[in-house]
C-alpha positions as CSV (number, residue, x, y, z in Angstrom):
1,M,24.1,-11.4,-8.6
2,N,21.2,-13.9,-7.9
3,V,17.9,-12.2,-8.6
4,L,14.7,-12.9,-7.6
5,I,11.4,-11.9,-9.4
6,V,7.9,-11.4,-7.8
7,D,5.1,-10.5,-9.7
8,D,1.4,-11.6,-9.4
9,E,1.5,-11.5,-13.4
10,P,3.0,-14.7,-15.6
11,L,3.9,-12.7,-18.6
12,A,5.4,-10.2,-16.4
13,R,7.5,-12.8,-14.6
14,E,8.2,-14.3,-17.6
15,R,9.4,-11.4,-19.7
16,L,11.3,-10.1,-16.5
17,S,13.3,-13.5,-16.4
18,R,14.1,-13.6,-20.0
19,M,15.6,-9.7,-19.9
20,V,17.2,-10.5,-16.9
21,S,19.1,-13.9,-18.2
22,E,20.3,-11.5,-21.2
23,L,22.5,-9.8,-19.0
24,E,25.9,-10.5,-18.2
25,G,26.5,-10.8,-14.2
26,Y,23.3,-12.0,-13.6
27,T,21.6,-15.3,-12.8
28,V,17.7,-15.8,-12.3
29,L,16.3,-17.9,-9.3
30,E,13.8,-20.4,-9.5
31,P,11.1,-20.4,-8.6
32,S,9.9,-16.8,-9.1
33,A,7.3,-15.6,-6.5
34,T,3.7,-14.7,-7.2
35,N,2.7,-12.8,-4.2
36,G,4.2,-11.6,-1.0
37,E,4.1,-14.2,1.1
38,E,6.3,-16.6,-1.1
39,A,8.3,-13.7,-1.9
40,L,9.5,-13.9,1.9
41,A,9.7,-17.3,2.1
42,L,11.7,-17.5,-1.1
43,I,13.7,-14.6,-0.4
44,D,14.4,-17.0,3.2
45,S,15.2,-20.0,1.5
46,H,17.4,-18.8,-1.6
47,K,18.8,-15.3,0.0
48,P,19.0,-13.6,-3.5
49,D,21.1,-10.1,-3.9
50,I,18.4,-8.4,-5.6
51,V,14.5,-8.8,-5.5
52,L,13.2,-7.4,-8.8
53,L,9.8,-6.3,-6.6
54,D,6.0,-5.3,-8.5
55,I,4.4,-3.2,-6.2
56,R,0.9,-3.9,-7.2
57,M,-0.1,-7.5,-5.9
58,P,-3.1,-9.1,-4.1
59,G,-2.6,-10.0,0.0
60,L,0.9,-8.5,0.3
61,D,1.8,-6.2,-2.0
62,G,5.7,-5.0,-2.8
63,L,5.5,-2.0,-0.1
64,Q,4.7,-4.3,2.3
65,V,7.4,-6.9,1.5
66,A,9.9,-4.5,1.5
67,A,8.5,-3.2,4.9
68,R,9.1,-6.8,6.7
69,L,12.6,-7.0,4.8
70,C,13.9,-3.6,6.3
71,E,13.0,-5.4,9.9
72,R,16.1,-7.9,9.2
73,E,19.8,-7.8,9.6
74,T,20.8,-8.6,5.5
75,P,18.3,-7.7,3.3
76,P,18.5,-8.5,-0.4
77,A,19.0,-5.2,-2.5
78,V,15.3,-4.1,-4.0
79,V,14.1,-2.7,-7.3
80,F,10.4,-2.1,-7.3
81,C,8.3,-2.4,-10.7
82,T,5.6,-0.2,-11.0
83,S,3.0,1.0,-13.8
84,P,2.7,4.8,-14.3
85,D,-1.3,4.4,-13.3
86,E,-0.6,2.3,-10.1
87,F,1.5,4.5,-8.3
88,A,3.5,8.0,-8.0
89,V,6.7,8.0,-10.0
90,E,7.6,11.0,-8.3
91,A,7.5,9.6,-5.0
92,L,9.7,6.6,-6.2
93,Q,12.3,9.2,-7.5
94,A,11.9,11.4,-4.3
95,S,12.5,8.7,-1.7
96,A,15.4,7.5,-3.8
97,V,15.0,4.0,-3.8
98,G,14.9,1.7,-7.0
99,Y,12.6,1.0,-9.6
100,V,11.8,0.6,-13.1
101,V,8.2,1.3,-14.9
102,K,6.7,-1.1,-16.7
103,P,6.6,-2.2,-19.6
104,V,10.2,-2.4,-18.6
105,R,13.0,-1.4,-21.0
106,T,16.5,-3.8,-21.0
107,E,18.6,-0.1,-20.2
108,H,16.5,0.8,-17.5
109,L,16.4,-2.9,-16.2
110,Q,20.3,-3.0,-16.5
111,D,20.8,0.5,-14.6
112,A,18.7,0.0,-11.8
113,L,20.1,-3.4,-11.4
114,K,23.5,-2.1,-11.2
115,R,22.1,0.8,-8.7
116,A,20.0,-1.4,-6.4
117,D,20.1,-1.0,-3.1
118,R,18.3,-2.3,-0.1
119,P,15.9,0.3,0.9
120,N,15.9,1.5,4.6
121,R,12.6,3.0,6.9
122,A,13.5,6.5,6.0
123,Q,13.1,5.7,2.4
124,L,9.8,3.6,2.8
125,S,8.4,6.3,5.2
126,S,9.1,9.0,2.5
127,L,7.1,7.0,-0.2
128,T,3.9,6.6,2.5
129,R,4.3,10.5,4.6
130,P,1.3,12.8,4.3
131,A,0.9,14.6,0.6
132,A,1.4,18.1,2.4
133,E,4.9,16.8,3.3
134,S,5.9,15.1,0.4
135,G,4.1,17.5,-2.3
136,N,3.4,14.4,-4.6
137,G,-0.5,14.1,-4.4
138,P,-2.4,11.7,-2.1
139,R,-0.2,8.3,-0.9
140,S,-1.2,4.9,-1.9
141,H,0.2,3.6,1.3
142,I,-0.2,4.4,5.4
143,S,2.3,3.3,7.5
144,A,2.1,2.4,11.1
145,R,4.5,1.2,13.7
146,T,3.4,-2.0,15.2
147,R,5.1,-4.9,16.9
148,K,5.8,-6.2,13.5
149,G,8.0,-2.9,12.7
150,I,6.6,-0.8,10.0
151,E,3.3,-1.6,8.6
152,L,2.5,-0.4,5.3
153,I,-1.6,-0.4,4.6
154,P,-2.7,-0.2,1.0
155,L,-5.3,2.9,0.9
156,D,-7.9,1.0,-1.1
157,Q,-7.6,-1.7,1.6
158,V,-9.2,1.3,4.5
159,V,-12.7,0.6,5.7
160,Y,-12.7,3.5,7.9
161,F,-10.6,6.0,9.8
162,I,-12.0,6.6,13.6
163,A,-10.2,9.3,16.0
164,D,-10.2,8.7,19.8
165,H,-8.4,11.0,21.5
166,K,-4.9,11.6,20.2
167,Y,-4.7,8.5,17.9
168,V,-7.0,7.7,15.0
169,T,-7.6,3.9,14.4
170,L,-7.6,2.9,11.2
171,R,-9.8,-0.5,10.4
172,H,-8.3,-2.3,7.5
173,E,-8.7,-5.8,5.7
174,A,-7.2,-7.7,7.8
175,G,-7.3,-5.7,11.4
176,E,-6.5,-2.6,12.5
177,V,-3.7,-0.2,13.5
178,L,-3.3,3.3,15.5
179,L,-2.1,6.3,13.5
180,D,-0.6,9.6,15.2
181,E,-1.9,11.5,12.2
182,P,-4.8,14.3,12.8
183,L,-8.1,13.0,11.6
184,K,-8.7,16.4,9.6
185,A,-5.2,16.1,7.6
186,L,-6.6,12.5,6.7
187,E,-9.9,14.0,5.4
188,D,-7.9,16.8,3.7
189,E,-5.7,14.4,1.8
190,F,-7.9,11.8,1.1
191,G,-11.4,13.4,0.7
192,E,-12.5,12.6,-2.5
193,R,-12.0,8.9,-1.3
194,F,-13.3,8.8,2.1
195,V,-16.5,10.7,3.5
196,R,-17.0,12.5,7.0
197,I,-19.9,10.4,8.7
198,H,-19.2,11.8,12.5
199,R,-16.8,14.4,13.7
200,N,-14.7,11.3,14.4
201,A,-15.2,9.3,11.7
202,L,-14.3,9.0,8.0
203,V,-15.4,5.8,5.9
204,A,-14.5,5.2,2.5
205,R,-17.0,5.8,-0.2
206,D,-16.5,2.4,-1.9
207,R,-17.2,0.5,1.0
208,I,-20.8,2.0,1.7
209,E,-23.4,-0.5,1.7
210,R,-26.7,0.8,3.0
211,L,-27.7,3.6,5.5
212,Q,-30.2,2.6,7.8
213,R,-32.4,4.2,10.7
214,T,-32.8,2.8,14.2
215,P,-36.2,2.2,16.1
216,L,-34.5,5.2,18.6
217,G,-33.9,7.6,15.4
218,H,-30.3,7.2,15.0
219,F,-29.0,6.8,11.4
220,Q,-26.6,3.3,10.7
221,L,-24.1,2.8,7.6
222,F,-23.2,-0.6,7.2
223,L,-19.8,-0.8,5.4
224,K,-18.7,-3.8,3.3
225,G,-16.2,-6.2,5.0
226,L,-17.2,-5.5,8.2
227,N,-19.0,-8.5,8.4
228,G,-22.5,-6.8,9.6
229,D,-21.3,-4.5,12.0
230,A,-22.1,-0.8,11.6
231,L,-21.3,2.8,12.2
232,I,-23.3,5.7,13.9
233,V,-24.2,8.9,11.4
234,S,-24.3,12.3,13.4
235,R,-27.7,14.1,12.7
236,R,-25.7,16.9,11.0
237,H,-23.7,14.2,8.5
238,V,-26.7,12.5,7.5
239,A,-27.9,14.9,4.8
240,G,-24.2,15.1,2.9
241,V,-24.1,10.9,3.1
242,R,-27.5,10.5,1.8
243,K,-26.8,13.0,-1.1
244,M,-22.8,11.4,-1.8
245,M,-24.9,7.5,-1.8
246,Q,-27.2,8.5,-4.3
247,G,-24.1,9.2,-6.8
248,L,-22.5,6.2,-6.1
């Protein structure tokens, strides 16, 4: 079985490569991939049987790569690699996808490779469904169906949510997607990371740059990553936003 290793950390790639090479019946493909884009290109060219896929990577992360693979006719099997503090192991267990926890142990790796299978849409959806349904705490990613297929957006790349009629627009670092989840449910799940600034808007606390009053007496909130654009803060939420900003 040919195995492609995908990890942005050189030491992690070297360690996994050495461990896989010591197992009978597996061959490590070279070069390994250092990010999601490289992974997709190498999967196209090398056609691996199994991909050892780090979840946490800059750019396209492991779950986003897996989502792209789900759209293909003959994707490779996937084993996710994760650290206990960066992704809910309970969610991986519940979704029945293959995974190993860093630092990876040989016996766990061997078992995961034997059980390796390609994740399907249902499994990926179970990793990214609302906490109220999964029982595993807040999601690390939010799934949206777009023209590309299933798109998974890491929560730490989300700038804001804005409700408009029956849909919610999610603005992230690379663009926008539409969700059919209620804004209130998003607030309940992610209230520790997002703050309501308007009846129809939630913004990421760590994206807040400054609050500014306009000549007409309105309040605008400037956010990192919006290139100077600002969102309106309703009068009823100004005091709460100011108080929250004092604690940042």
